[in-house]
C-alpha positions as CSV (number, residue, x, y, z in Angstrom):
1,M,216.3,234.1,-218.1
2,L,215.8,232.8,-214.5
3,Q,213.2,235.4,-213.7
4,E,211.2,234.5,-216.8
5,R,210.3,231.1,-215.5
6,Y,208.9,232.3,-212.2
7,P,206.7,232.3,-210.3
8,K,205.3,228.9,-211.2
9,E,202.4,227.2,-209.6
10,V,202.6,223.5,-208.8
11,V,199.7,221.3,-207.5
12,L,200.6,218.8,-204.8
13,T,199.0,215.3,-204.4
14,D,196.7,216.7,-201.7
15,G,195.4,219.4,-204.1
16,K,197.3,222.3,-202.5
17,E,198.7,224.9,-204.9
18,V,202.3,226.0,-204.0
19,T,204.3,228.7,-205.7
20,L,207.9,228.2,-206.7
21,R,210.1,231.2,-207.1
22,P,213.8,232.0,-206.9
23,L,215.5,232.9,-203.6
24,Q,216.0,236.7,-203.5
25,E,217.1,239.6,-201.4
26,G,214.5,240.1,-198.7
27,D,213.9,236.4,-198.1
28,Q,216.3,236.2,-195.1
29,E,213.7,236.5,-192.3
30,D,211.2,234.1,-193.9
31,L,214.0,231.5,-194.6
32,V,215.3,231.7,-191.1
33,R,211.8,231.2,-189.7
34,F,211.4,228.2,-192.0
35,Y,214.5,226.6,-190.7
36,Q,213.7,227.4,-187.1
37,E,210.4,225.6,-187.4
38,L,212.2,222.4,-188.5
39,P,212.9,219.8,-185.9
40,S,216.5,220.4,-184.5
41,K,217.4,216.8,-185.3
42,E,217.0,217.6,-189.0
43,R,219.0,220.8,-188.9
44,W,221.8,219.1,-187.0
45,F,223.2,217.5,-190.2
46,F,223.7,220.8,-192.1
47,K,227.2,222.1,-192.6
48,E,226.1,225.5,-191.3
49,D,223.4,226.6,-188.9
50,P,220.5,227.6,-191.1
51,C,218.9,229.4,-188.1
52,D,221.8,231.9,-188.1
53,P,220.8,235.0,-190.2
54,S,224.4,235.5,-191.4
55,V,224.4,232.0,-192.9
56,I,221.1,232.8,-194.8
57,R,222.6,236.1,-195.9
58,K,225.6,234.1,-197.3
59,W,223.3,231.7,-199.1
60,I,221.3,234.5,-200.7
61,G,224.5,236.3,-201.7
62,A,225.8,233.1,-203.4
63,R,223.3,233.5,-206.1
64,Q,225.0,236.8,-207.2
65,T,228.3,235.0,-207.8
66,G,226.6,232.2,-209.8
67,S,227.7,229.5,-207.3
68,A,224.1,228.8,-206.1
69,L,220.6,228.8,-207.5
70,G,218.0,228.8,-204.8
71,V,214.3,228.1,-205.2
72,L,211.6,228.6,-202.5
73,A,208.2,227.0,-202.3
74,I,205.6,229.3,-200.8
75,Y,202.2,228.3,-199.5
76,E,199.9,230.9,-198.0
77,G,202.7,233.4,-197.7
78,R,205.1,231.1,-195.9
79,V,208.2,229.2,-197.0
80,V,207.5,225.5,-197.0
81,A,210.5,224.2,-198.8
82,H,214.0,225.4,-200.0
83,A,216.1,223.8,-202.7
84,S,219.5,224.8,-204.0
85,L,221.7,223.8,-206.9
86,L,225.3,224.5,-205.8
87,R,228.0,224.7,-208.3
88,R,231.6,225.6,-208.8
89,T,232.5,228.1,-211.5
90,Y,236.1,227.0,-211.7
91,G,238.2,223.8,-211.5
92,G,237.8,220.1,-211.9
93,R,234.3,219.9,-210.4
94,R,232.7,222.7,-212.4
95,H,230.7,220.1,-214.4
96,V,229.1,218.7,-211.2
97,G,226.2,220.4,-209.4
98,R,225.2,219.6,-205.8
99,L,221.6,219.4,-204.8
100,R,220.4,220.4,-201.4
101,I,216.7,220.3,-200.6
102,T,214.7,220.7,-197.4
103,V,210.9,220.3,-197.2
104,S,208.7,221.2,-194.2
105,P,207.4,218.0,-192.5
106,N,203.8,218.9,-193.4
107,F,204.6,219.1,-197.1
108,R,206.5,215.8,-197.5
109,S,205.3,212.9,-199.5
110,K,203.2,215.2,-201.6
111,R,205.5,215.6,-204.6
112,L,206.7,219.1,-203.7
113,G,210.3,217.9,-203.5
114,T,210.0,216.2,-206.8
115,W,208.7,219.4,-208.5
116,M,211.6,221.3,-207.0
117,V,214.2,218.7,-208.0
118,F,212.8,218.6,-211.6
119,D,213.1,222.4,-211.7
120,L,216.7,222.3,-210.6
121,I,217.5,219.5,-213.0
122,R,216.3,221.7,-215.8
123,R,218.5,224.5,-214.6
124,A,221.5,222.2,-214.3
125,M,221.0,221.1,-217.9
126,E,220.8,224.7,-219.1
127,L,224.1,225.4,-217.2
128,D,225.7,222.5,-219.1
129,L,226.3,220.5,-215.9
130,E,226.9,216.8,-216.5
131,K,226.1,215.4,-213.1
132,I,224.2,216.3,-210.0
133,Q,225.3,215.0,-206.6
134,A,223.1,214.7,-203.5
135,D,224.3,213.5,-200.1
136,F,221.9,211.9,-197.7
137,V,222.0,210.8,-194.0
138,V,221.1,207.1,-194.0
139,G,218.4,206.4,-191.4
140,A,217.3,210.1,-191.2
141,E,216.6,210.8,-194.9
142,D,215.6,207.4,-196.3
143,L,212.4,208.7,-197.8
144,A,214.4,211.4,-199.7
145,I,216.8,208.7,-200.9
146,E,213.8,206.6,-202.3
147,A,212.4,209.8,-203.9
148,V,215.5,210.7,-205.8
149,Q,216.0,207.1,-206.9
150,R,212.7,207.4,-208.7
151,L,214.3,210.4,-210.6
152,D,217.2,208.3,-211.8
153,F,219.7,209.2,-209.1
154,V,221.9,206.2,-208.5
155,K,223.7,205.2,-205.3
156,E,227.3,206.0,-206.1
157,S,229.0,205.6,-202.8
158,L,228.4,204.9,-199.1
159,I,230.6,206.4,-196.5
160,K,230.3,204.5,-193.2
161,D,229.8,206.4,-189.9
162,Y,230.3,209.8,-191.6
163,F,227.6,211.8,-189.7
164,Q,227.1,211.9,-186.0
165,D,223.8,213.0,-184.6
166,E,223.0,215.0,-181.5
167,K,223.1,211.9,-179.3
168,G,226.5,210.7,-180.7
169,T,225.0,208.0,-182.9
170,Y,226.8,207.5,-186.2
171,H,225.1,207.5,-189.5
172,D,226.3,206.5,-193.0
173,C,226.4,209.1,-195.8
174,Q,224.8,207.9,-199.1
175,I,226.2,209.8,-202.1
176,M,223.8,209.8,-205.0
177,I,224.5,210.9,-208.6
178,K,222.2,211.8,-211.5
179,H,223.8,211.9,-214.9
180,L,222.3,214.6,-217.0
181,H,221.4,214.6,-220.7
182,K,221.9,217.5,-223.0
183,E,218.2,217.8,-223.9
184,W,215.0,216.6,-222.3
185,S,214.4,214.6,-225.5
186,D,217.4,212.4,-224.6
187,F,215.6,210.8,-221.7
C-alpha cells in the first residue's frame, strides 16, 4: 500500500518540482551526505549522530519492523529533506506517533516541509494513530514551530532548559501535539 502512493511530485512555492518517496534500502549514502551538508549546530540536537552510517542503517531498518515510516524529498538526484513518523507497536503509547523532519536550508520556507507533514499525517491516520507529537528546540526551530501550528499542532508543553547547544547555552523544548481525525472529511 505504501509503495502505491509513491513517487509523488510536489511543486514548491518557487516553482521547483520535488519528488517524495519512501526511505529504502540503498539510501544510506545519500542520506548521510544530506545530514553532513547540514550546519553542525542543527545536527547537534539530534538524539543520535545522523552523519554516522550505522545510525542511518538503523533508521532504514526501522521501517522493516513497522516502527518508522521515512519519506525523502529528492531534487535533481539529491536528498533535500527527510521526514519520519515514528511509532510504537506495543504499549501505552502505541496510539501516538512522533514526527521528525529535517529540510535543507535552501528548501525551507517553500512549503516542502508542509507537503511532507501532510503526507505523514495521512499515513498516521491510516495506521489509526490518534495523535502526533513533535518536539522542537525553542530559539533554533521557531520557524518549524510556526509552520506546524498552521497545520493545527498545538503547544502542549514546554520543558525549560531541556536542550544544551554546542556552546553550553540552554534551550527550551516545545512539545507540540496534533489530534488526528478518523477521516479527512472530519476536518
